[in-house]
C-alpha positions in Angstrom: -127.0 -13.7 24.6 -130.7 -13.1 25.0 -133.0 -15.2 22.8 -136.7 -14.6 22.4 -138.9 -17.7 21.9 -141.0 -17.6 18.8 -144.2 -17.7 20.9 -143.0 -14.6 22.7 -142.6 -12.8 19.3 -146.2 -13.8 18.5 -147.3 -12.4 21.9 -145.5 -9.1 21.0 -147.6 -8.8 17.8 -150.8 -9.6 19.7 -149.9 -6.9 22.3 -149.4 -4.3 19.6 -152.8 -5.1 18.0 -154.6 -5.0 21.4 -152.8 -1.9 22.6 -151.1 -3.7 25.5 -147.5 -3.4 24.3 -146.7 -1.1 27.3 -147.9 -3.8 29.6 -145.7 -6.4 27.8 -142.6 -4.1 28.2 -143.2 -3.8 32.0 -143.8 -7.6 32.2 -140.7 -8.4 30.2 -138.4 -6.0 32.0 -139.2 -7.8 35.3 -138.5 -11.2 33.7 -135.2 -10.0 32.3 -134.0 -8.6 35.6 -135.0 -11.8 37.3 -132.9 -13.8 34.8 -130.0 -11.4 35.1 -130.0 -12.3 38.8 -129.4 -15.9 37.9 -126.9 -14.9 35.2 -124.6 -12.6 37.3 -124.4 -15.0 40.3 -123.7 -17.9 38.0 -120.9 -15.9 36.4 -119.4 -15.0 39.8 -119.4 -18.8 40.7 -117.6 -19.6 37.4 -120.5 -21.3 35.6 -120.6 -21.3 31.9 -123.8 -19.5 30.7 -125.2 -20.4 27.3 -128.1 -17.9 26.9 -131.1 -16.3 28.5 -134.4 -17.4 26.8 -137.5 -15.3 27.2 -140.8 -17.3 27.0 -144.4 -16.1 27.1 -144.7 -17.2 30.7 -141.2 -16.1 31.9 -137.6 -16.7 31.3 -134.9 -19.3 31.6 -131.1 -19.0 31.9 -129.5 -21.9 30.2 -126.1 -23.2 31.4 -123.3 -25.2 29.7 -122.2 -26.8 32.9 -121.9 -29.9 35.0 -124.9 -31.6 36.6 -122.6 -32.5 39.5 -122.3 -28.9 40.6 -122.4 -28.3 44.4 -126.1 -28.1 45.6 -125.4 -25.0 47.6 -124.0 -23.2 44.5 -127.1 -24.0 42.5 -129.2 -22.8 45.4 -127.5 -19.4 45.4 -128.0 -19.1 41.6 -131.7 -19.9 42.0 -132.5 -17.6 44.9 -130.8 -14.6 43.3 -133.4 -14.4 40.5 -136.2 -13.5 43.0 -133.8 -11.3 45.0 -132.8 -9.2 42.0 -136.5 -9.0 41.1 -137.4 -7.7 44.6 -134.6 -5.2 44.5 -135.7 -4.0 41.1 -139.2 -3.5 42.4 -138.1 -1.5 45.4 -136.0 0.8 43.2 -138.6 1.3 40.4 -141.5 1.8 42.8 -139.9 5.2 43.7 -139.9 6.5 40.1 -143.0 5.1 38.4 -146.3 6.9 38.1 -149.5 5.6 39.7 -150.7 3.7 36.6 -147.4 2.1 35.8 -146.7 1.4 39.4 -150.0 -0.5 39.7 -149.1 -2.7 36.7 -145.5 -3.1 37.9 -146.7 -4.2 41.4 -149.3 -6.6 39.9 -146.8 -8.2 37.5 -144.1 -8.5 40.1 -146.4 -10.2 42.5 -147.6 -12.6 39.8 -144.2 -13.5 38.4 -142.7 -14.0 41.9 -145.5 -16.3 43.0 -145.8 -18.1 39.7 -142.1 -18.7 39.5 -141.9 -20.1 43.0 -144.6 -22.8 42.2 -143.0 -26.2 42.8 -143.3 -27.1 39.1 -140.1 -28.1 37.3 -138.4 -26.3 35.5 -139.6 -23.2 37.4 -137.3 -22.0 40.2 -139.7 -23.4 42.8 -139.5 -26.8 41.1 -135.7 -26.6 41.0 -135.6 -25.7 44.7 -137.8 -28.6 45.6 -135.5 -30.8 43.5 -132.4 -29.5 45.4 -134.0 -30.3 48.7 -135.0 -33.8 47.6 -131.6 -34.4 46.1 -130.0 -34.1 49.6 -131.7 -37.3 50.7 -132.8 -39.1 47.5 -130.6 -40.4 44.6 -130.3 -38.2 41.5 -132.6 -40.1 39.1 -135.2 -40.8 41.7 -135.2 -37.2 43.0 -135.7 -35.9 39.4 -138.6 -38.3 38.8 -140.2 -37.4 42.2 -139.8 -33.7 41.4 -141.6 -34.1 38.1 -144.4 -36.1 39.7 -144.9 -33.3 42.2 -144.8 -30.9 39.3 -147.7 -32.7 37.6 -149.8 -32.7 40.8 -149.2 -29.0 41.5 -149.9 -28.1 37.9 -153.4 -29.7 37.9 -154.2 -27.9 41.1 -152.7 -24.5 40.0 -154.5 -24.5 36.6 -157.9 -24.0 38.4 -156.7 -21.2 40.7 -157.1 -18.4 38.2 -159.5 -17.9 35.3 -158.0 -16.1 32.4 -157.2 -17.0 28.7 -153.7 -15.7 29.1 -153.2 -17.7 32.3 -154.5 -20.9 30.7 -152.1 -20.3 27.7 -149.2 -19.9 30.1 -150.1 -23.0 32.1 -150.5 -25.1 29.0 -147.2 -23.9 27.7 -145.7 -24.8 31.1 -147.3 -28.3 30.9 -145.4 -28.9 27.6 -142.2 -28.0 29.4 -142.9 -30.4 32.3 -143.7 -33.2 29.9 -140.5 -32.5 28.0 -138.5 -32.6 31.3 -140.1 -36.0 32.1 -139.0 -37.4 28.8 -135.5 -36.1 29.3 -134.9 -37.5 32.8 -133.0 -40.5 31.5 -130.9 -38.2 29.3 -130.0 -36.1 32.4 -129.1 -39.2 34.3 -126.8 -40.5 31.6 -125.1 -37.1 31.4 -124.8 -37.2 35.2 -123.0 -40.5 35.3 -120.8 -39.7 32.2 -119.6 -36.7 34.1 -118.8 -38.9 37.1 -116.9 -41.2 34.7 -114.9 -38.5 33.0 -114.0 -36.2 35.9 -112.7 -36.7 39.4 -115.1 -35.3 42.0 -114.1 -35.3 45.6 -117.1 -34.8 47.9 -117.0 -34.8 51.7 -119.6 -37.6 52.1 -119.5 -41.2 51.0 -122.5 -43.6 50.9 -122.8 -47.3 50.2 -125.3 -48.2 47.5 -126.4 -51.4 45.7 -126.5 -50.2 42.0 -125.6 -47.2 39.8 -129.2 -45.9 39.5 -128.8 -44.9 43.2 -126.0 -42.4 42.6 -126.5 -39.2 44.6 -125.5 -35.6 44.0 -122.6 -34.3 46.0 -121.6 -37.7 47.4 -118.9 -40.4 46.7 -120.2 -43.9 46.3 -119.2 -47.4 47.3 -121.2 -50.0 45.4 -121.9 -53.3 47.2 -122.0 -56.6 45.1 -123.0 -59.3 47.5 -120.0 -59.6 49.8 -117.8 -57.5 47.6 -117.4 -53.7 47.4 -116.1 -51.4 44.6 -115.6 -47.7 44.4 -117.6 -45.8 41.8 -114.7 -45.2 39.5 -114.2 -49.0 39.1 -117.9 -49.6 38.5 -118.1 -46.7 36.0 -115.0 -47.9 34.1 -116.5 -51.4 33.8 -119.9 -50.0 32.8 -118.5 -47.8 30.0 -115.9 -50.4 28.8 -118.8 -52.8 28.1 -120.3 -50.2 25.8 -117.2 -49.5 23.7 
């Protein structure tokens, strides 16, 4: 299912009034192909896909799936968005006229670079988060990624002067703030999954508390001189809340 954000619908009306609807069609087609790259690879990996959302600044493929997915699988899903976009550009560049090709090239370049900015939840921000997650616990990696996102945002906002660009960046800022507010929700979902399902990862680490749970790792939690596995700790944690 493809869902168009209300702000994107408003942008469509503005483009009709300003005679730039053709530009919007080209821009949106690139975004859609990019998101289909994420979609098809996710389906091949057996992920549950909720919908593709088209925003004024780009798109987002939303999944109904575990936060404990293998890091490499998520990496594949992320990189195939840009890969599909590049393939689409190489194919369409052979068939478009000079004017459309110029716009197509310009938008492709912009979307590719913009989407790879290390700002969460853009693909670049998610890739940074995956890299950090390999060495840093889940909650801390998410918090660190969002801090990086804020820093990059306040640098990137001054790189290009345009009302459209400023609108896109401010809309993105709202998304980053929203992700910052949701980080505890994501962490709670992360540990609930660990409690409900049996994951068997190849690596095991010793930690001192639950807030230091990693992605793709089993855990032994140390309490002074005593050690417990993560299932025991999670069972005790959730039984106290019943």
